C-alpha positions in Angstrom: -25.6 47.5 -99.7 -26.1 48.5 -96.0 -23.8 50.7 -94.0 -21.6 48.7 -91.5 -22.7 51.0 -88.7 -26.4 50.5 -89.5 -25.9 46.7 -89.7 -24.1 46.6 -86.4 -27.0 48.5 -84.7 -29.6 46.3 -86.4 -27.8 43.2 -85.1 -27.6 44.7 -81.6 -31.3 45.5 -81.7 -32.3 42.0 -82.9 -30.1 40.5 -80.2 -31.6 42.7 -77.5 -35.1 41.8 -78.7 -34.3 38.1 -78.6 -32.9 38.5 -75.1 -36.0 40.3 -73.9 -38.3 37.6 -75.5 -36.3 34.8 -73.7 -36.4 36.8 -70.5 -40.2 37.2 -70.7 -40.6 33.5 -71.5 -38.5 32.5 -68.5 -40.4 35.0 -66.3 -43.7 33.6 -67.4 -42.6 30.0 -67.0 -41.3 30.7 -63.5 -44.5 32.4 -62.5 -46.5 29.5 -63.8 -44.3 27.0 -62.1 -44.6 28.9 -58.8 -48.4 29.0 -59.0 -48.6 25.3 -60.0 -46.3 24.1 -57.2 -48.2 26.2 -54.6 -51.7 25.0 -55.8 -52.1 22.2 -53.3 -51.2 24.6 -50.4 -53.6 27.3 -51.7 -56.4 24.7 -51.9 -55.8 23.5 -48.3 -55.6 27.0 -47.0 -53.0 28.7 -44.9 -52.8 27.8 -41.3 -53.9 30.4 -38.8 -51.8 31.6 -35.9 -53.1 28.8 -33.7 -52.3 26.1 -36.1 -48.8 27.6 -36.8 -48.0 27.4 -33.0 -49.3 23.9 -32.7 -47.3 22.9 -35.8 -44.2 24.2 -34.1 -44.6 21.7 -31.3 -45.9 18.9 -33.6 -42.5 18.8 -35.3 -41.0 17.5 -32.0 -42.6 14.1 -32.3 -44.9 14.5 -29.3 -46.7 11.5 -27.9 -50.5 11.4 -28.0 -50.6 12.4 -24.4 -48.3 15.4 -25.0 -50.4 16.4 -28.0 -53.6 16.4 -25.9 -51.8 18.5 -23.2 -50.6 21.0 -25.8 -54.1 21.3 -27.2 -55.5 21.8 -23.7 -53.0 24.6 -23.1 -54.0 26.3 -26.3 -57.7 25.9 -25.4 -57.1 27.3 -22.0 -55.4 30.5 -23.3 -57.8 31.0 -26.3 -60.2 33.4 -24.4 -57.2 35.7 -23.5 -56.1 35.8 -27.1 -59.6 36.4 -28.3 -60.0 39.3 -25.8 -56.8 40.9 -27.2 -58.1 40.5 -30.8 -61.5 41.9 -29.8 -59.8 44.9 -28.2 -57.1 45.7 -30.9 -58.8 44.7 -34.2 -61.0 47.8 -34.4 -58.1 50.1 -33.7 -55.9 48.4 -36.3 -58.8 48.5 -38.8 -59.3 52.2 -38.1 -55.7 53.0 -38.9 -55.8 50.9 -42.0 -58.9 52.7 -43.2 -57.3 56.1 -42.6 -54.2 55.1 -44.5 -56.4 53.9 -47.4 -58.4 57.2 -47.4 -55.2 59.2 -47.6 -53.7 57.1 -50.3 -56.9 57.1 -52.4 -56.8 60.9 -52.3 -53.5 60.8 -54.2 -54.7 58.5 -57.0 -56.1 59.3 -60.4 -59.6 58.1 -61.4 -57.9 55.3 -63.5 -55.8 54.2 -60.6 -58.8 54.2 -58.3 -60.6 52.0 -60.7 -57.7 49.6 -60.9 -57.4 49.6 -57.1 -61.1 48.7 -56.8 -60.7 45.8 -59.2 -57.7 44.6 -57.2 -59.7 44.8 -54.0 -62.6 42.9 -55.5 -60.3 40.1 -56.6 -58.6 40.0 -53.2 -62.0 39.8 -51.4 -63.1 37.0 -53.7 -59.9 35.0 -53.0 -60.2 35.7 -49.3 -63.7 34.2 -49.2 -62.8 31.2 -51.3 -64.2 32.3 -54.6 -60.9 32.7 -56.4 -58.1 30.5 -57.3 -55.3 32.6 -55.9 -53.4 32.6 -52.7 -54.6 34.8 -49.9 -55.3 35.0 -46.2 -58.6 33.5 -45.3 -58.4 30.7 -47.8 -59.7 27.7 -45.8 -59.7 29.6 -42.5 -63.1 29.6 -40.9 -64.5 33.0 -40.0 -63.9 33.6 -36.3 -60.7 31.5 -36.3 -57.3 33.1 -35.9 -56.4 36.1 -38.0 -59.3 35.3 -40.4 -61.6 37.0 -37.9 -60.3 40.4 -38.9 -61.4 39.8 -42.5 -64.8 38.2 -41.7 -67.4 40.7 -43.0 -69.8 39.6 -40.3 -67.3 40.0 -37.5 -68.4 42.3 -34.8 -65.9 42.8 -32.0 -68.7 43.8 -29.6 -70.5 40.5 -29.9 -69.0 37.7 -27.8 -67.9 34.5 -29.6 -69.8 31.3 -29.2 
C-alpha cells in the first residue's frame, strides 16, 4: 500500500503533466491556425510603404478620377522619397552591421551557428524561396522598403 503523501504528490505530478500536455497541444494548434489563416497574405506579399499609403486613401471610396489624381501625386513625389532612401539606407545599414558585429562577439560558437541558420532561412523567405512570412515577399527589388534588402541594390546607382 502506498503512503497517502506519496499518492498525493503522484496525483499532483500527473495532473501537472496532463496540464502541460494540453497547454502544448493548444499552443501548437494556435500556431498552426495562425500560419494557416495568414497563408493567403504571405503568398500575396506584404504591401510596401507606397501601397500602404495608397490603401489608406482607397478606403475612402475614391472615384476613378480621384484615384488617378492620387496616383499622380505619389508618382510626382517618388523621386524625393527615393533620394531620401538613397541617402539614408547606407547609414542605417552601417549601424545595423555594427550592432550585429558587437552582438556576435558575445555569442558562443553554437549560438553563432544557430544565428547563421536563422539568417539563411530569413534570407530565403525574403527572396521568395520559403513559405514563411517576411518582408520582401512579393515586393519587387527597388520598390519601397524592399530596396534595402535587395542584394543587388547599390545606392550610388540611379534607378531606372
